[in-house]
C-alpha positions in Angstrom: 0.0 0.0 -0.1 1.4 3.3 -1.1 -1.2 5.8 0.2 1.1 7.0 3.1 4.5 5.6 2.1 6.1 9.1 1.7 4.2 12.0 3.1 6.9 14.7 2.8 8.2 15.2 -0.8 11.8 15.9 -1.6 11.4 18.7 -4.1 8.9 21.2 -3.1 8.8 24.6 -5.1 9.9 26.3 -1.8 13.2 24.0 -1.5 13.9 24.3 -5.2 13.4 28.0 -5.3 15.7 28.7 -2.2 17.9 30.8 -4.2 15.3 32.1 -6.8 16.3 29.9 -9.5 13.0 28.2 -10.2 9.5 29.4 -11.6 6.3 27.6 -11.1 4.1 27.2 -14.2 0.4 26.2 -13.9 -0.5 24.0 -16.8 -3.9 22.5 -17.9 -5.3 21.0 -21.2 -7.6 24.3 -21.4 -10.2 26.2 -19.7 -13.0 23.6 -20.1 -11.2 20.5 -21.3 -9.9 18.5 -18.3 -8.5 15.6 -20.2 -4.7 15.3 -20.8 -3.1 13.0 -23.6 -0.3 10.8 -23.0 1.8 13.1 -25.3 1.2 15.9 -23.0 2.3 14.1 -20.0 5.5 13.2 -21.8 5.9 16.9 -22.7 5.6 17.8 -19.1 7.9 15.2 -17.9 10.5 16.3 -20.4 10.6 19.9 -19.5 10.7 19.2 -15.8 13.5 16.7 -16.1 15.3 15.4 -13.3 15.8 18.6 -11.4 12.3 20.1 -11.4 9.1 19.0 -9.8 5.4 18.3 -10.6 2.5 18.9 -8.3 -1.3 18.7 -8.8 -3.3 21.6 -7.6 -6.9 22.3 -6.5 -7.3 24.8 -9.3 -7.7 22.4 -12.2 -3.9 22.4 -13.2 -0.6 20.8 -12.8 2.0 23.0 -11.2 5.6 22.5 -13.0 8.7 23.9 -11.2 11.3 24.7 -13.8 14.5 26.7 -13.9 13.7 30.3 -14.6 16.2 30.6 -17.3 14.2 28.2 -19.4 10.7 29.7 -18.9 10.3 31.0 -22.3 11.4 28.0 -24.2 9.6 25.7 -21.8 6.2 27.7 -22.3 6.7 27.2 -25.9 7.1 23.6 -25.9 4.1 23.1 -23.6 1.9 25.2 -25.7 3.2 23.3 -28.9 1.9 20.2 -27.0 -1.5 21.7 -26.8 -1.2 22.8 -23.4 -2.6 26.1 -21.7 0.0 27.8 -19.6 -1.8 30.1 -17.2 -0.4 33.9 -16.9 1.2 35.1 -13.6 0.7 38.1 -11.5 -2.2 40.4 -10.3 -4.7 39.6 -13.1 -8.1 38.3 -13.9 -7.6 34.6 -14.3 -10.4 32.1 -15.6 -11.6 28.8 -14.5 -14.4 26.9 -15.6 -16.1 23.3 -15.2 -15.8 20.6 -17.8 -19.4 21.3 -19.1 -20.4 17.6 -18.2 -17.2 16.3 -20.3 -18.9 18.2 -23.3 -22.3 17.1 -22.9 -23.6 20.4 -21.8 -21.9 22.8 -24.0 -24.6 25.7 -24.1 -22.6 28.2 -22.0 -19.3 27.3 -23.8 -19.5 30.1 -26.4 -20.0 32.9 -23.9 -17.3 31.3 -21.6 -14.8 31.6 -24.4 -15.9 35.2 -25.2 -15.4 36.0 -21.5 -11.8 34.5 -21.5 -10.9 36.6 -24.4 -12.4 39.7 -22.9 -11.3 39.5 -19.3 -8.2 37.2 -18.9 -5.2 39.1 -18.1 -6.8 42.4 -16.9 -4.6 43.9 -14.2 -6.3 44.1 -10.8 -5.0 44.9 -7.4 -4.6 41.3 -6.4 -5.0 38.1 -8.5 -8.9 37.7 -9.2 -10.2 34.3 -10.1 -13.3 34.1 -12.2 -15.1 30.6 -12.2 -17.8 29.6 -14.6 -20.0 26.6 -14.1 -22.2 25.5 -17.1 -25.3 24.3 -15.2 -27.0 24.6 -11.8 -25.2 21.9 -10.2 -22.1 24.0 -10.0 -20.1 21.0 -9.3 -16.7 22.9 -9.8 -17.5 25.1 -6.9 -18.0 28.4 -8.8 -19.4 30.0 -5.6 -16.1 29.5 -3.8 -14.2 31.8 -6.1 -13.8 35.5 -6.3 -16.4 35.6 -8.9 -18.6 32.8 -9.5 -21.0 32.4 -12.5 -23.6 29.7 -12.6 -25.4 29.3 -15.8 -29.0 28.6 -16.0 -31.0 28.7 -19.3 -29.5 31.7 -21.1 -28.6 33.4 -18.1 -26.1 33.5 -15.1 -26.5 33.7 -11.4 -23.3 35.9 -10.1 -21.8 35.3 -6.7 -19.3 37.5 -5.3 -16.9 37.7 -2.2 -16.3 34.1 -1.5 -13.5 33.5 1.2 -11.6 30.7 -0.2 -9.8 29.4 2.8 -8.9 29.7 6.6 -11.0 29.7 9.6 -13.6 32.0 8.1 -13.9 30.4 4.8 -17.3 30.5 3.2 -19.1 30.8 -0.2 -19.6 33.9 -2.1 -23.0 35.7 -1.9 -25.6 36.0 -4.6 -25.0 39.3 -6.2 -27.3 39.2 -9.2 -29.6 36.5 -10.4 -30.5 35.6 -14.0 -28.2 38.1 -15.7 -28.8 37.6 -19.5 -26.0 36.1 -21.5 -25.7 39.2 -23.6 -25.3 41.4 -20.5 -22.8 39.3 -18.5 -19.8 40.6 -20.1 -20.5 44.3 -19.5 -21.4 43.5 -15.8 -18.1 41.9 -15.2 -16.3 44.6 -16.7 -18.0 47.0 -14.3 -17.3 44.8 -11.4 -13.6 44.8 -12.2 -13.7 48.4 -12.8 -15.0 49.0 -9.3 -12.4 46.8 -7.8 -9.7 48.5 -9.6 -11.0 52.1 -8.6 -12.0 51.5 -5.1 -9.8 48.7 -3.6 -6.8 49.4 -1.4 -3.5 48.4 -2.5 -3.0 44.6 -2.9 -6.6 44.2 -1.2 -8.0 40.8 -2.1 -11.3 40.8 -3.8 -13.3 39.1 -1.0 -12.0 41.9 1.5 -12.8 44.7 -0.9 -16.3 43.3 -1.6 -17.3 42.6 2.0 -15.9 46.1 3.1 -17.8 48.0 0.4 -20.8 46.0 -0.5 -23.2 48.5 1.1 -21.6 51.3 -1.1 -24.0 53.1 -3.6 -21.9 52.1 -6.6 -22.9 48.4 -6.1 -26.5 49.3 -6.9 -26.3 48.3 -10.6 
């Protein structure tokens, strides 16, 4: 039985990066697709080699620790293998469910549109937008900074989840049944308010809970 044979890994990112020589990349098959191919696993193993490390995460991605000097070439190699390498820094980043492995793709077009419109916008602190394609919300959209739950040509919008810690809790319902053709402009407005009114480096949940009674939230 191997479940508890080795509880402490030899090469964590913190250990590898003691001298600032490693970078961690978040890699996935895409925003919706959650299935890796054998060739993609081979590509990840190749770029990590014997000196790096591979770790799975709770954010639907695999984390690769690689030498910082190789980041540009490694990113291209991973992208050539059909993998998505998430951008780093204080930006809007996108997550989504697997749309029932492609059986419920009704919300996929607007999800792709939102990705191209919002991914990478600079914000005070990294902001996670999670889109779930049906009311089951089995990929926990309500536990991210902004959660969208699709229901028949519209989205329920949840804001302000506390993702971890003793006070962790789901976001609160901010807007119900926002039409698909209105959701993009609403999200841009939420992000604008965050940029305009947040304190330096203030996480979104702290910003929203501090300001949610302000007049500007009455959209």
